C-alpha positions in Angstrom: 50.7 12.6 6.0 51.1 15.8 4.0 47.5 15.6 2.7 46.2 15.1 6.2 48.2 18.1 7.4 46.6 20.2 4.7 43.2 18.9 5.7 43.6 19.7 9.3 45.3 23.1 9.2 42.1 25.1 9.4 40.3 23.0 12.0 39.9 23.8 15.7 42.4 22.2 18.1 39.8 19.9 19.7 38.5 18.7 16.3 42.1 18.1 15.2 42.8 15.9 18.2 39.6 13.9 17.6 40.6 13.4 13.9 44.1 12.2 14.9 42.5 9.7 17.3 40.2 8.4 14.6 43.1 8.0 12.2 45.1 5.9 14.7 42.1 3.8 15.9 40.8 3.5 12.3 44.1 2.3 10.9 44.6 -0.4 13.5 41.0 -1.6 13.5 40.8 -1.7 9.7 44.0 -3.7 9.4 42.8 -6.2 12.0 39.3 -6.4 10.5 40.7 -6.9 7.0 43.0 -9.8 8.1 40.1 -11.5 9.9 37.8 -10.9 7.0 40.2 -12.3 4.4 41.0 -15.3 6.7 37.4 -16.2 7.1 36.6 -15.7 3.4 39.5 -17.9 2.3 38.4 -20.5 4.7 34.8 -20.4 3.4 36.0 -20.8 -0.2 38.3 -23.6 0.6 35.7 -25.5 2.7 33.1 -25.0 0.0 35.5 -26.5 -2.6 36.2 -29.4 -0.3 32.5 -29.9 0.3 31.8 -30.2 -3.4 34.6 -32.7 -3.8 33.3 -34.6 -0.8 29.8 -34.8 -2.1 31.1 -36.3 -5.3 32.5 -39.3 -3.5 29.7 -39.7 -1.1 31.3 -38.2 2.1 28.9 -35.3 2.2 25.8 -37.3 2.4 23.0 -35.3 0.7 25.5 -32.9 -0.9 25.3 -30.3 1.8 28.4 -28.2 2.5 29.4 -27.6 6.1 31.6 -24.6 6.8 33.5 -25.0 10.0 34.2 -21.2 10.3 30.4 -20.6 10.5 28.3 -21.1 13.5 25.3 -23.4 13.1 23.0 -20.4 12.7 25.3 -18.8 10.1 25.4 -22.1 8.2 21.6 -22.2 8.3 21.3 -18.6 7.0 23.9 -19.2 4.2 22.0 -22.2 3.0 18.6 -20.5 3.2 19.8 -17.4 1.4 21.4 -19.5 -1.3 18.1 -21.3 -1.9 16.2 -18.0 -2.0 18.7 -16.4 -4.4 18.5 -19.4 -6.7 14.8 -19.0 -7.3 14.3 -16.8 -10.4 11.2 -15.6 -12.2 9.1 -15.3 -9.0 8.3 -12.5 -6.5 11.3 -11.4 -4.4 11.8 -13.3 -1.2 12.0 -10.1 0.7 9.8 -7.0 1.2 11.1 -3.5 0.8 10.3 -1.1 3.7 11.2 2.6 3.9 12.2 4.7 6.9 11.5 8.4 6.3 14.3 11.0 6.4 13.5 14.6 7.4 15.5 17.8 7.2 16.1 19.2 10.6 16.0 22.9 9.6 12.4 23.0 8.5 11.0 19.5 8.9 10.7 18.7 5.2 10.5 15.1 4.1 13.7 14.5 2.0 13.1 10.8 1.2 14.0 7.7 3.0 16.2 4.6 3.4 15.2 1.4 1.8 15.4 -1.6 4.1 14.5 -5.2 3.5 12.5 -7.6 5.6 12.7 -11.4 5.1 9.9 -13.7 6.3 11.2 -17.2 5.8 8.6 -20.0 5.5 10.4 -22.2 8.1 12.8 -20.0 10.0 10.3 -17.1 10.5 11.4 -13.5 10.4 15.1 -13.1 9.8 16.8 -9.8 10.8 19.1 -8.1 8.2 21.5 -7.8 11.1 21.8 -11.6 10.9 21.8 -12.4 7.2 23.6 -9.4 5.7 26.9 -10.2 7.4 26.6 -13.8 6.1 25.9 -12.5 2.6 28.9 -10.2 2.8 31.2 -13.0 3.9 30.1 -15.4 1.2 29.7 -13.0 -1.7 26.0 -13.5 -1.9 25.6 -9.8 -1.1 26.5 -9.0 -4.7 23.4 -10.7 -6.1 21.2 -9.6 -3.2 22.0 -5.9 -3.6 21.1 -6.1 -7.3 17.8 -7.7 -6.5 17.0 -5.0 -3.9 17.9 -2.2 -6.3 15.8 -3.7 -9.1 12.8 -3.9 -6.7 13.4 -0.3 -5.5 13.6 1.1 -9.0 10.5 -0.8 -10.1 8.6 0.6 -7.1 9.8 4.1 -7.9 8.5 3.8 -11.4 5.0 3.3 -10.0 5.2 6.3 -7.7 3.3 9.6 -8.6 5.6 11.5 -11.1 5.4 14.6 -9.0 7.1 12.9 -6.1 10.2 11.7 -8.0 11.8 15.0 -8.2 11.2 15.8 -4.6 12.4 12.7 -2.9 15.6 10.6 -2.8 15.7 7.0 -1.8 18.9 5.6 -0.1 19.8 1.9 -0.9 22.6 0.0 0.9 25.4 -1.3 -1.4 28.4 -3.4 -0.4 31.8 -1.9 -0.9 32.6 -5.0 -3.0 30.5 -3.6 -5.9 32.9 -0.7 -6.3 35.9 -2.7 -7.5 34.2 -2.5 -10.9 31.6 -0.2 -12.6 29.2 -3.0 -13.5 26.7 -2.1 -10.7 26.7 1.5 -11.8 25.9 0.6 -15.4 23.2 -1.9 -14.1 21.5 0.8 -12.1 21.5 3.2 -15.1 20.0 0.6 -17.4 17.3 -0.2 -14.9 16.5 3.5 -14.4 16.3 4.1 -18.2 14.1 1.0 -18.7 11.6 2.1 -16.0 11.8 5.8 -16.7 13.1 6.7 -13.2 15.4 9.7 -12.8 18.7 8.2 -11.6 19.1 11.2 -9.3 16.3 9.7 -7.1 18.8 7.2 -5.8 21.5 7.3 -3.2 23.9 4.4 -2.6 24.9 3.9 1.1 28.2 2.2 1.9 28.8 0.9 5.4 31.8 2.4 7.2 33.1 -0.7 9.0 33.7 -2.6 5.7 37.4 -2.9 5.1 38.7 -2.3 1.6 41.8 -1.8 -0.4 42.6 -0.5 -3.9 41.1 2.9 -3.3 41.9 4.0 -6.8 39.5 1.5 -8.4 36.8 2.2 -5.8 37.3 6.0 -6.3 36.8 5.6 -10.1 33.5 3.7 -9.7 32.2 6.1 -7.0 33.0 9.1 -9.2 31.0 7.5 -12.0 28.1 7.2 -9.5 28.3 10.9 -8.7 28.7 11.9 -12.4 25.4 10.2 -13.1 23.7 12.3 -10.5 23.3 9.6 -7.7 24.1 10.4 -4.1 26.7 8.6 -2.1 26.5 8.2 1.6 29.0 6.8 4.2 27.0 4.9 6.8 27.9 4.3 10.5 30.3 7.3 10.4 32.5 7.7 13.4 32.5 4.1 14.6 36.2 3.9 14.1 36.9 1.4 11.3 37.5 3.8 8.5 40.7 5.8 8.1 40.5 9.4 7.2 42.2 8.5 3.9 39.1 6.5 3.0 36.9 9.5 3.9 39.1 12.0 2.2 39.7 10.0 -1.0 36.2 8.9 -1.9 33.5 11.3 -3.2 30.8 10.9 -0.5 28.4 13.8 -0.3 26.7 12.6 2.9 27.7 10.9 6.2 25.4 9.1 8.6 26.1 9.3 12.3 25.7 5.9 14.1 22.9 5.4 16.6 25.5 4.4 19.3 26.5 8.1 19.5 23.0 9.6 19.2 21.6 7.5 22.1 23.9 9.1 24.6 23.8 12.7 23.4 21.5 14.1 26.0 23.3 12.8 29.1 26.9 12.4 28.1 28.9 15.6 27.7 31.8 13.8 25.9 29.5 12.3 23.4 28.0 15.7 22.7 31.4 17.1 22.1 32.4 14.3 19.8 29.2 14.5 17.8 29.6 18.2 17.4 33.1 17.6 16.1 31.9 14.9 13.7 29.2 17.2 12.4 31.7 20.1 12.0 34.1 17.8 10.2 31.5 16.6 7.7 30.6 20.2 6.9 34.3 21.1 6.6 34.6 18.4 4.0 31.5 19.8 2.2 29.3 16.8 3.2 25.8 16.9 4.7 25.3 15.0 8.0 22.4 12.6 8.9 21.7 11.3 12.4 20.3 7.8 12.6 18.2 6.2 15.3 16.5 9.2 16.8 14.1 7.9 19.5 13.7 10.9 21.9 12.8 14.6 21.5 15.9 15.5 23.5 18.2 13.9 20.9 16.4 15.7 18.1 16.8 19.1 19.7 20.5 18.5 20.6 21.3 17.5 17.0 19.3 20.5 15.6 21.4 22.8 17.8 24.6 21.2 16.6 23.7 21.9 13.0 23.1 18.4 11.9 21.3 18.5 8.5 18.8 15.6 8.6 17.6 12.8 10.8 15.7 9.5 10.8 14.5 7.2 13.6 11.5 5.8 15.4 10.6 9.2 16.8 10.1 10.5 13.3 8.9 7.3 11.6 9.4 3.6 11.7 10.3 1.6 8.6 7.0 1.1 6.7 5.8 -0.7 3.6 6.3 1.0 0.3 2.6 1.9 -0.1 2.5 3.6 3.3 5.7 5.6 2.5 4.2 6.9 -0.7 1.0 7.9 1.1 3.1 9.7 3.7 5.0 11.5 1.0 1.8 12.6 -0.7 0.5 13.9 2.6 3.7 15.7 3.4 4.6 17.3 0.1 2.7 19.2 -2.5 3.3 18.2 -6.1 5.8 21.0 -6.5 7.8 19.7 -3.5 6.8 22.4 -1.0 6.3 21.2 2.6 2.7 21.1 3.9 3.7 20.7 7.5 6.6 20.5 9.9 6.4 17.2 11.8 9.6 17.9 13.6 8.4 21.1 15.3 5.2 19.3 16.3 7.2 16.4 17.9 9.5 18.8 19.8 6.6 20.6 21.6 
């Protein structure tokens, strides 16, 4: 606790109390989440092994593996994702969309967050909110993340060269990757091959993912930063991450969860909490991004709090890559200077 005491000593009393509460809630929630995660993952692995054995002696019928810990929908998504990932040498089964990110101070377009859309031939459109948790649980996320990064880097290589130095694209990456440095080397190899500056990329890690062995994760993340990539902590403030996680890992940006932003203009306690979270991020020398901006009132409140950047439906919905590049060309000169301030226009 000495390191936490040193961290807190210069902070205002209200912020100190908020941080202590986050520590206690975060530690308890992280422990519970980790135990449930490990239990389910072990169960999945054990049942998959039994399923393979059963198919060998005819008990599994057509060889399908049934995982009792999964709901029927999760089972369906696991199988569909496995089939999609097994297909090589073809176009990706997903499409990359980008949601633009703007600086709140002057309205400059900073880049965007890469998101994926999956249109399954039989199941129809499948939300990332459905298949990403399944991929995390089964380990399929490791292959999926690499495919997404490869597609993003290839797309960046086709963008106008003048835009590459002005924009940064954020890509989600599971915390599981950071137990080794293989993903970091993979990204560097792809960027070198396609001639894309590695500084154009930011890796975004979800806060509610439990983890251990912080020393190994820290080493991988420091390598990320040494190569010039950004590193963002997603869903900041939702209560699953201990302050040790935040303090120990070299994030340079935190992203405030939509659940806070949506109540900012009518809930005084939420405004106070958000203000504290923004101040804490700045105290730790990190920039702060608000997600899910849908109303002008939210935008103005966050601007007054000193939040650095924002994204959301008010500023721009996720769009296909070609539309994002067209937006960037309209919004930026080749030297990166802003042509217009969309945030000021929206706030009128």
